[in-house]
N, C-alpha and C positions, 0 to 999 in steps of 0.2 A: 709686731702684734697686729692682727687684723681686726677691724671692727666686727662686732657681732650683730647680725640681722635678727633681732628678736621676733620679727614678724614670721620668720620661717621656723621659729622654735616656740610655738604657743604654749606648750605644756612645761616649759622650763621654769622652775621656781627660783633657781640660782645658777648663774653661769659665772664661773671663776675666770677672770681674765689673765691672771698671772700664771704663766706656765714656765717652769724651769727647763733648762736644757739637760738636766741630769736624768738618770735612769729611775728615779723614784716613782712609785705608783701613786699618782696624785688623783684626787677626786676633782674632775673638771666641771661637773655640773650635776644637778639632781632635780627631780620633779616628783610628782605623785606616782609612786610605784616603780621608780627607777633611779639609778645613779649612773654616771658616766666616768669611767676610769680608763686613761690612756686611749681615748677615742673609741671605747667600747661601751655600749649601753648594756646594763645589767638589770634584770627584772625579777631577781630572786635574792634572798638573803646571801650575803657574802662576808668574807673577812679580807681585810686589806692591811698590809704593812708597807713600809717604805720599799721593800724588796719583792714582795710577793702578793699575789691576788688569788684567793681561793674562791672560785666561782661556784663550786658544787659542795658547799658546806652542808652537813647533815641536818642542821637545824632549819626546818621549813618556815617557822614563824616564831615570833616572840612568845606566843602562848604555849608553844610546844618545846621551848628551850629546856634542856635538861643539863644537869651538871657535867655529864660526859661530853657534851658539845663544846664545853669551854676548854677542853684539853688542847685544841689547836691554838687558841689564844695564848694559853700558858706556855706552849712550846716556843713561841716567838721570843720569849725573854725580853719583852719590851719594858720600858720604864712606866708606861701607863697603858691601860686598856680602856677603850671607849666602846660603849654599846649604845647604838641608835635604835630605839624601840619602835619607830614608826612615826606617824604624825604627831602623836602626843607622848610626852615623857611619862613613863610608867615605872613604878617601883618593882624591883625584882622580887620574885617569890622567895621565901626564906631559904630554900635549898640552893638556889642560884646565888643569893647574897652570901650565904655561908661558904660556898665553894670559892667565891671571889676573895673573901676575907682570908680564908685559910691559905690561899696561894701566896699572899703577901705582896702582890703587885698592886700599885695604886690603880683605881678604876673610877670611872664616871659613867652613870647611866642617864641618858638624856634623849630627847626627841632626835630623830634621824637628821633633820636639817642642822641642828646644833652640833651633832656628832661629826657631820661632814665638814663643817667650818672649823671646828676644833682640831680635827685630824690634820687638815691642811696647815693650820697655824703651827702645830707642834712639829709636823714634818719639815716645814720651812725653817724652824729653829734647830733642825738636825737632832731632834729628840727621838729616841726609840719608842715608837707608838704603834699600836695595833688597834684596829676598829672592827667591830662586828656590826654590820649594817642590816637592819630589818626594814623592809620597804612598806 
């Protein structure tokens, strides 16, 4: 493991230092308006699971999230769905909440920083997890 020079990364809110040698899609770092997955910085909402990264998710923002956007999350057949809503934790609108409940998979809606940390913890425990990340 190499030491991180934070002076070169002024906009980093969190840099994760533990990286496995496996092929899992891990969140390595995040900051205001971006996350880094497998050495790639992403600047728009995405979906991430242990095996796959969807960079071009149809949902542009938390405010524009519609029930049909959740179908990609449901298709993963994860044990838990995490939704990072941005800087602040926000309650889902009733139609989103109802779609999540009807699907029958456990879910958590939280601020994006908490979703990133929780995703990595669950992934490290080899739990089937999928996260929708809004920046």
